[in-house]
PAROPA-158937 format. One record per residue (C-alpha): z, y negated, x negated; residue number from 1. Coordinates in steps of 0.05 Angstrom, whole numbers, always signed. Example, Ala and Ser with C-alpha at 12.3 -4.5 7.8 and 13.67 -1.06 7.14 Angstrom:
2
NODE     up  north   east   n
NODE   +156    +90   -246   1
NODE   +143    +21   -273   2
//
This chain:
199
NODE     up  north   east   n
NODE   +535   +308   +266   1
NODE   +511   +274   +320   2
NODE   +444   +264   +363   3
NODE   +428   +193   +381   4
NODE   +399   +177   +451   5
NODE   +351   +133   +476   6
NODE   +406    +85   +503   7
NODE   +432    +71   +437   8
NODE   +491   +128   +443   9
NODE   +509   +181   +406  10
NODE   +513   +248   +433  11
NODE   +569   +281   +384  12
NODE   +570   +351   +360  13
NODE   +640   +372   +332  14
NODE   +652   +354   +258  15
NODE   +723   +344   +258  16
NODE   +710   +266   +262  17
NODE   +700   +224   +319  18
NODE   +625   +191   +312  19
NODE   +613   +120   +313  20
NODE   +559   +105   +368  21
NODE   +511    +51   +366  22
NODE   +546    +11   +422  23
NODE   +612    +10   +388  24
NODE   +576     -7   +325  25
NODE   +552    -71   +360  26
NODE   +619    -96   +377  27
NODE   +653    -68   +311  28
NODE   +602   -118   +279  29
NODE   +614   -178   +319  30
NODE   +562   -182   +363  31
NODE   +570   -237   +413  32
NODE   +514   -227   +457  33
NODE   +446   -243   +413  34
NODE   +435   -166   +419  35
NODE   +365   -168   +403  36
NODE   +390   -184   +323  37
NODE   +426   -122   +319  38
NODE   +479   -150   +283  39
NODE   +522    -85   +260  40
NODE   +549    -77   +201  41
NODE   +556    -13   +160  42
NODE   +617    +11   +183  43
NODE   +635    +41   +119  44
NODE   +571    +83   +121  45
NODE   +539   +100    +65  46
NODE   +487    +52    +40  47
NODE   +481     +1    -22  48
NODE   +516    -64     -2  49
NODE   +462   -104    -15  50
NODE   +438   -149    +46  51
NODE   +368   -163    +50  52
NODE   +355   -218   +110  53
NODE   +288   -229    +90  54
NODE   +249   -229   +152  55
NODE   +218   -163   +180  56
NODE   +259   -122   +119  57
NODE   +307    -70   +140  58
NODE   +380    -76   +101  59
NODE   +399    -12    +75  60
NODE   +470    -46    +88  61
NODE   +453    -44   +167  62
NODE   +455    +34   +164  63
NODE   +511    +50   +220  64
NODE   +505   +130   +216  65
NODE   +474   +184   +179  66
NODE   +467   +254   +189  67
NODE   +442   +236   +255  68
NODE   +394   +279   +294  69
NODE   +341   +250   +342  70
NODE   +365   +271   +415  71
NODE   +311   +312   +464  72
NODE   +280   +242   +489  73
NODE   +263   +218   +417  74
NODE   +200   +231   +386  75
NODE   +191   +240   +315  76
NODE   +132   +207   +287  77
NODE   +103   +220   +216  78
NODE   +168   +258   +206  79
NODE   +198   +205   +183  80
NODE   +214   +155   +248  81
NODE   +239   +170   +309  82
NODE   +240   +126   +377  83
NODE   +245   +148   +450  84
NODE   +174   +146   +465  85
NODE   +130   +151   +531  86
NODE   +110   +225   +505  87
NODE   +183   +239   +497  88
NODE   +225   +199   +544  89
NODE   +222   +212   +614  90
NODE   +245   +146   +641  91
NODE   +234    +82   +609  92
NODE   +286    +33   +568  93
NODE   +330    -15   +615  94
NODE   +314    -86   +597  95
NODE   +364   -140   +604  96
NODE   +352   -211   +612  97
NODE   +368   -254   +556  98
NODE   +411   -313   +578  99
NODE   +437   -339   +522 100
NODE   +418   -341   +442 101
NODE   +338   -366   +409 102
NODE   +286   -347   +458 103
NODE   +281   -314   +529 104
NODE   +253   -264   +562 105
NODE   +286   -190   +559 106
NODE   +325   -144   +509 107
NODE   +311    -70   +513 108
NODE   +366    -36   +468 109
NODE   +351    +30   +427 110
NODE   +377    +59   +368 111
NODE   +321    +63   +309 112
NODE   +330   +131   +264 113
NODE   +289   +133   +196 114
NODE   +295   +198   +151 115
NODE   +327   +181    +88 116
NODE   +293   +157    +30 117
NODE   +228   +144    +73 118
NODE   +182    +80    +62 119
NODE   +155    +62   +127 120
NODE   +132     +3   +171 121
NODE   +131     -9   +239 122
NODE    +83    -59   +272 123
NODE    +70    -83   +346 124
NODE     -2    -81   +371 125
NODE    +14   -140   +415 126
NODE    +61   -186   +378 127
NODE    +48   -251   +427 128
NODE    +93   -218   +476 129
NODE   +142   -177   +443 130
NODE   +182   -171   +378 131
NODE   +217   -114   +340 132
NODE   +296   -128   +323 133
NODE   +334    -77   +282 134
NODE   +396    -89   +236 135
NODE   +398   -162   +208 136
NODE   +323   -174   +200 137
NODE   +294   -229   +236 138
NODE   +260   -210   +302 139
NODE   +184   -203   +290 140
NODE   +124   -167   +297 141
NODE   +140   -119   +252 142
NODE   +196    -91   +202 143
NODE   +193    -42   +136 144
NODE   +235    -11    +95 145
NODE   +220    +14    +22 146
NODE   +263    +72    +36 147
NODE   +347    +73    +37 148
NODE   +388   +130     +7 149
NODE   +425   +172    +54 150
NODE   +429   +252    +83 151
NODE   +385   +265   +136 152
NODE   +368   +213   +187 153
NODE   +396   +141   +183 154
NODE   +416   +100   +252 155
NODE   +396    +29   +257 156
NODE   +419    -14   +322 157
NODE   +372    -62   +351 158
NODE   +314    -55   +395 159
NODE   +254    -95   +431 160
NODE   +249   -162   +457 161
NODE   +192   -174   +508 162
NODE   +174   -231   +551 163
NODE   +169   -192   +604 164
NODE   +184   -114   +625 165
NODE   +122    -78   +598 166
NODE   +105    -10   +552 167
NODE    +91    -31   +485 168
NODE    +53     +1   +437 169
NODE    +80     +4   +363 170
NODE    +39    +32   +302 171
NODE    +86    +67   +254 172
NODE    +54    +70   +183 173
NODE    +80   +115   +122 174
NODE    +32   +114    +61 175
NODE    -42   +122    +82 176
NODE    -20   +153   +143 177
NODE     -6   +119   +208 178
NODE    +15   +140   +282 179
NODE    +11    +92   +351 180
NODE    +63   +101   +406 181
NODE    +83    +79   +464 182
NODE   +151    +56   +489 183
NODE   +173    +29   +559 184
NODE   +215    -30   +541 185
NODE   +240    -45   +622 186
NODE   +171    -22   +644 187
NODE   +151    +50   +653 188
NODE    +87    +68   +607 189
NODE    +35   +118   +635 190
NODE    +75   +189   +653 191
NODE   +145   +158   +652 192
NODE   +195   +140   +708 193
NODE   +215    +63   +714 194
NODE   +284    +47   +678 195
NODE   +343    +69   +723 196
NODE   +383     +6   +762 197
NODE   +437    -26   +719 198
NODE   +498     -9   +741 199
//
């Protein structure tokens, strides 16, 4: 079983197999620099083969790991979504300047975890200056899923695109319930430390 860290890697528990890291999946999926698109394939993981390329909709075929567990720097939101928020992560995410691909600005890479079968949506509070990009969905102000089959938590590669490093607010909705959290995308939210310097 693996725990996904905020930097998009996994902390592996021995199960007799080597767990696929989110970062490794980006390379295996043929990412060529446009990291904000996620672009990872399922890598043999469970999930239907249908590919939903519609804007803002997560494709179940984009699941890169299952049976994952949120690491300690991830906050579980509504029992259905997990992200490294200002409440759970002591430092903000690193954000790399985008030098190629469509758009400009910065990209803060982090895995998104969604509980198997959960129908949820995530929507940015300030979409004019940021967008979300997980899986093969087009970057945009929100992303949704009607629920993907699997076990435990399902991992998606991707992150946040921002005009400038900032603290973003994102609202998670499940049915009639909703919760707004903050994520440091290249800049610290209140109560966080700045991101570590790039090595």
